[in-house]
N, C-alpha and C positions, 0 to 999 in steps of 0.2 A: 436368546437373551432379550429381555424387554429393554427398550431404549431408556437410557438414563438421561433425564432432562437436566440441563444446566450442570451445576457442580463442577465447573471446569477446573478450578483450582484443586479441588479434591481429587478429580480424575487424574490430574497431572501427577499428584503425589502417588496415587495407586499405580500408575503406569511406571513410575520410577521403581517402585517396589517389585513389580512383576518382572522387570528387566534387570533387576539387580543380580549380581553374581555373589552376593553375600546374604547371610541369614538376616531377616528383617523382623522387627518387633514393633507393631503398630498399636497405638491406643486411640480409640474412637469414642467420643462422648457427645452428648447433646440432649436437648429436650425430648421427652417421649413423643412419638408420632412424627418426628421430624425427618425420618427416612434413613436412619443409620443402617438398619438391617437390610433394607432394599438395596442401598448403594453397595454394601459389601457383597451381598449375595449375587446381585446381577453383574457386578464387575468381575468377580473372581470365579464364579461357578464353573465356567467353561474354560478357564485359563490354567487348569491343573487339577490335581486331586483335591477335592474340596471337602474338608471335614468341618461340620457345623454342629456345635452343641449349644443349646439354648437353655438358660436357667428357667426354673419353674418358680413362679411367684408363690411366696410363703412356704416353699418346700424345704425340708431339712436336707442334710447331706445325703441320706439314703435315697430320698426322692430324686435328687439331682443325678446321682450315680446310676439309678435305674434307667435313665435315658441314654446312658453312654453306649450300650451295645447297638441300639437302633441307629444312632448317629454314626457309629463305627462301620456298620454294614452298608449304609448309604454311601460312604466314602470308599469303602473297600468291599464291593459286592461279592468278590470271589473268596473272601476270607472265611476260614472255617469258624464254626461257632465259638463264641467266647462267653464266659460267665460275667455276671455283673461284678465289676471291681469292688473290692471291699473297702477301698479308700482311694484318695486322689493320687497317691504315689503309684498304686497299682494301675490306675487308669492311664497315667502318663507313661508308665513302663510298657503297657500294651501298645500305645501309639509309637513309642520309640522303637520297639521291636518290629512293628509292621513297616514303619518308614524306612528302616535299615534295609529292607528288601527291594526298595525302589532305586532305580538308577539316579545318579546325581543330576541328570538332565531333566528329570521329572519334577516339576514344581509341586510342592505340597503346601496347601493353605489350611491352617488350623484356625478356625473361627470360633472363639468362645464368646457367645452373645449373652447379654444380660449377666455379665460377670458378677455383679453384686448379688444377684439371686443365686447364682451357682455357689458362691461362697457361703451362703446360708448363715451369715453373721458369725462365722467361725474362721479361725486362722489357717486351718489345714490346707485349703485350696491354694492360698497364696504361698504358703511354705513349700508345697509340692511343686507349684508352678515355677517358683524361683529356682528351686533345685533342678527341675527338668530343663529349664531354659539354659541355665549356666553350665550344667554338666553335659547336656547333649544337644538340644535343638540349636543353640548358638554356634555349634560346630558344623551344622548342616547348611551349606550355602543355598540349597534348594528349598528351604523352609521359610514360609511367611506365617508368623503368628499374629492374630488380630484379637485384641482384648477390647471388648465393646460393652458399654453400659449406659443406661438412661439416668441412673442416680449419679449425676455429674459430680457432686461433691465427693462421693465415695471414690469415683474414678480418679479425681484429682489428688485426693489424699493418699489413696492406697497404691495407685499405679503411676501417675505422672510425677508426683512428688515423693515417690517411694524412697525410703531411706534405708531399706534392707537389701535383699538379694537382687532386686530389679533396679537399684540405684544406677542411673547412667546407662541403662541397657536399652531404653526406647530408641528406635532409629527414626520414628515418625509419629506424629500425633495429628488428629483431625478433630476439631470442635465443630460439629455440623450445626449450622444455623438455619433458622426458618428462611423462606424465600423473602426477598425484598418485594416492594410493590412492582417493580419492573419485571422481576422474575415471576411473580405471581401472574401478572398480565400475560406473559409469554406461555407460562405453564397451562393456563386455562385456554389460551388460543390454540394450543396443540390439540386440545380436546374439543375444539369447535365452539368454545364459549367466549363470546366477545361482549364485554361490558364497557360502557362509557366510563371514563376514568373517575369521575366523581362517584359513580355507583360502585366501581371497584374499590375505591377508598372506603366507602361505607361498609362493604363486606369485610375488608381488611381490618377495619376498626373493631369488628365483631369477632372474627375468628383468626386473624393474623395470617401469616404465610406458612402455615403448617400443611405439608402436602397431603397428609391423611384426611384433614378436614376439607381441603380443596377438592379432593377426589369425590366427595359426596355432593358437589354442586351439579345441578342438572342444567342442560341447555334450555334456552327459551324462558328463563326466569329473570325477573328484575332483582335488584339488590334486596328490596323489601321481601320479596317472595322467597329468596334464598335464605335469608335470616329467619323468617317465619318457619320455613320447612325444617331447617337444621336445628333450631333452638327452641321452638315453641309448639310445634305440632306433636301429636301423640307419637311416641316412638322416635322422635327426632334424634339424629346421631349424637348431637351435643347436649341433649337434655341433662344427662347425668355424668358427663365426661369429667367434670370437676372433681368429684369425690374419688372416682377410680384413679384419676391422675395422681392425686396427692397420696392416696393409699399405696399405690404401686411404687412411688418414688421414695417416700419418706417413712414408711412403716408407722412408727408412732408419730402421727402427723398433726395432732391436735394443736400443738403450739405453732407449727408452721402455718396452719390456717388462721390462727389468732393474729399472727403478724400480717398475713395477707389481708385479712378483714380490716385491721387497723389502717393499713395503707389505702385500702379501697375507700374508707371513710374520709380520707384526706388525699384526694387525687393529686394535689400538687406536691405531695411527698412529706416525709417526716425525717427529722434528724434521729440519730441513734438514741439520744436521750429522750426525745419525744416518743419514740417507739417503745422504749423501756417503760416509760410512765403509762403509756396507753395500754400495753399488754400485761403489765405487772410481771413481766418476765425478768429474771435476774440479769442485771446489767453485768456483762462479763462473759463467762464461758457459754452459758446456755443460749442467750440471745445471739451472741456472736456466731455460734455454730449454726443456728437456724438461718441467720442472714447469709452466711456463707453457702448453705444448702440452696437457698432460694435464688441467690445471685448466680451461682454456678449452673443452676438448672434453667436459667433464663426467665425466671418469673419476675424478678425485681432488678433494678439497675440503680446506679448512683449518679447523682448530678452534683458536681462540686460547687461550692459557693465561691464566687469570684473574690480572689485575693485573701481568702480565709483558710484556716486550718481544717483538718479532717473532721473535727467535731461538728462542723456546721454543714457538711455535705448532707444532701437529702436522698433518702431512699424512696423510690416510687415504683409502682407496678408497671412493667413494660410488656408483659404478656397480654396480648389483646383479648384472647378468649377469657382469661382469668378475670380481667377487669370487667368485661361484658357480663360474665356469669354473675358476679357479685352485684352488679348494678341492676340487672334485669331478670336473668333466668331464675335465680334462686327464689326470689319472692314470687315470681309468676307461677312457678311449678310446684313449689313446696309449701308456700304459705298463702295460696290463693283462696279467696273467698267466693270466687265465681269462676266458672269454666273459662279456659282460654278460647277466645273466638278465632275464627279463621283469618280475621284481619287485625289480630291483636297488635302486631308490630307496626302495621301501617297507622293505626290509631295512636300508638305511643309516640310516633315521630312528630305528632302535632303538639306535644306537651312541652312545657318549660323544662321539666326534668330532663327530657331528651336533649334539649339545646345545651344545657349545662354539661351533661355527660359527653356529648359530641365534641364540645370545646376541649375538654380534657383529653379525650381519646385522640383528637386531631393533634394536640400538642405532643402526645406520646409518639405518634407516627413521625412527626417532625424531628423529635429527638433521635429516633432510631434511624432516620435517614439524613442525619446531619452531614454526612459525607457528600450526599447528592446535593444538598442545599449549598454547601461550600463550592461544589463544582458549578452549580447554576449561577452563583454569584461571581464566578471566575476569580476566586481568591484562594484556590488550592495551594498555590505556591507560598502564600503568606499566612494562611490560617494556622494558628498555633494551638488554641484550646477552646473548649466550649464549657460554659458554666451558667449559673443563675445568680441573681442578686436580689436582696430584699432589705428594706429599711422599715422598721415599725416606729411610727411616730410616738413621742412621749407626751404625757399630759402637760400642757402648757408650753410644749416645744414649738419652735418656729419652723422646723422642717417637716413637711407632710410625709406620710408613709408612701412607699413606692415599691413596686416589684417588677423585675425584668426576668422573664422566664428563660430566655436564651440569649447569652452573650457570646459572640464569636470574637475572640481576641486575635489580633493580627500583628504580623511583624513589620507592617508598613506604617506604624504609628497611628493606626485606626482601630476602631471596634465596630462591629455590627450588632446593634441592639434589636432583637427580633421580637415582633408581636405576631401571634398566631390566632387567626379568627376563622371559624368554620361557618360558612354561609352558602346559601343556595344560588347566589347571584353575586356579581361584582360588589365588593364591600363598600358601603357608603360611609366615609369618614365624616362625622359631624363636627361642628365647631367645638363642642364640649369635649369630645374624644380627642381632638387635635390638641387642645389645651392640656389635657391629661398626659398625653404622650410627650409633649414638650417639657412638661413639669418633671416627668420621670427622668428624662435625659438630664435636665438641670440638676436634679437631686443626686443622681448617680455621679455626675461630674464633680459636684461639690464634695460629696462624702468619700468618694474613692480617690479624690485628688489626682485623677488621671489628667495628663496633658495631651492625651491622644484625641484625634478627631473622632466624633461619635456619629455614626450613621443609623438612622431609624429605618428598619426594614419591616414591611408588612407581608406576611405569608397567609394567603387565603385561597380557597379552591379556584375562584375565578378572578383573583387579583382585586383591584380596587377601582372605583370610579375616581378619575383624576380631577376632582373638583378643587376649589380653592383651599378647603380645609385639609384635603390630602396633601397638597403641595406645601402647606404651612407646617406639616408635621413629619412627613415621610420623605426619605431620599430615594426609595426604590420599593417596588412590590414584586412578589413572586406568585405564580399560580401553582396549581397542582403539578404542572409539568416539571417543576423543580424537584419534586419527590421521585420522579421517574428518571431522573438524570442518570445515565450510566456512569459507573465508577470503576 
């Protein structure tokens, strides 16, 4: 068995299942390439009889059932020849009959991978699965059934929130997440790849903590070389990943991409109403379903507006590769007017466009590592919520516009107002910037009518130069180390 890196919480759940004296039904979902199949296969393959049936992309029911005999023989090699089942009921009946021949002490793991593809957009699989589980498998204490899929919204609607025959039947669920920065650092170190943390963050801002992407990083390369090789070189692994990713997950994906592209054009995020206006999608069922799909699959996230209702929360892209693709790869590879040179990415990093993108990408990483930031600030006991806040000045108004990208509200009658700056050296706070920061704090205090103490926090890769302007505006600064804080 290949060693499984990290995933301690998930392995704890799987160990409980394998040691259980009851039948177990597990749902596993998460972004494509995040390692779901690897985790299930490597953990269970040598822990009992392991039956694995994987869905075929764009296959119909007949295509899926044609794979059943091969999967069956791999799990039960001594079994006599079987015919391709005519439907899912017959397939589960074949499994039921064969499992009945095994002693109760023999663990049986039934792994249905890419279940949404197996279902082939028809109800028969779920109907037969519900019947087989309730009528037979749920009475076999040695059976573990795993339902796994990358189409996260489908898994949530059809399995986790099932209102039919599987309602209340799940005994465990796993939402497998990408690696954090700290996990990414350790994962690469196991393979002998050691990057200085600033460079590691640059790689993470481009491809995220997706194990499959990280596996293509070679030793001895700088962050710039890694990104150039994976994303911009001929045949680079991530050149065309975006299209295949969305096609595989969402089928009719045109509107999903429209929403993603609208958010990419507004990196700070859009409200639901702004998204509806930008995409011209119907406000209501259609747009809501697409947002649910993208959020469940880990492509977008929600940032609430401090003290306001749901209508003012902002959606923004949180998948690093998706944001990077739309900012850089798409134009470079598909609309290029000149060939991509070997040092394309190195030259791009000198541009103002890069500085703007890097600022937003760094903000995203801070949002995703908010728990680590809270730990670094030593406020985990009192931290209550994270949000953003903005005020748009009105013509002739006395109060200037202001925006605070991250507010950590605390139970000790204080708030941490966080500014995030991506820089290659300790950040130098100028007199003008200090005035702007203090004005933000004053505007927020006046309009929110909060009586809490407000602390200004600067988060930058190498912290800040503690000059007079810094001390006049900020109460504390954090470096990259805060994003690697264990939680």
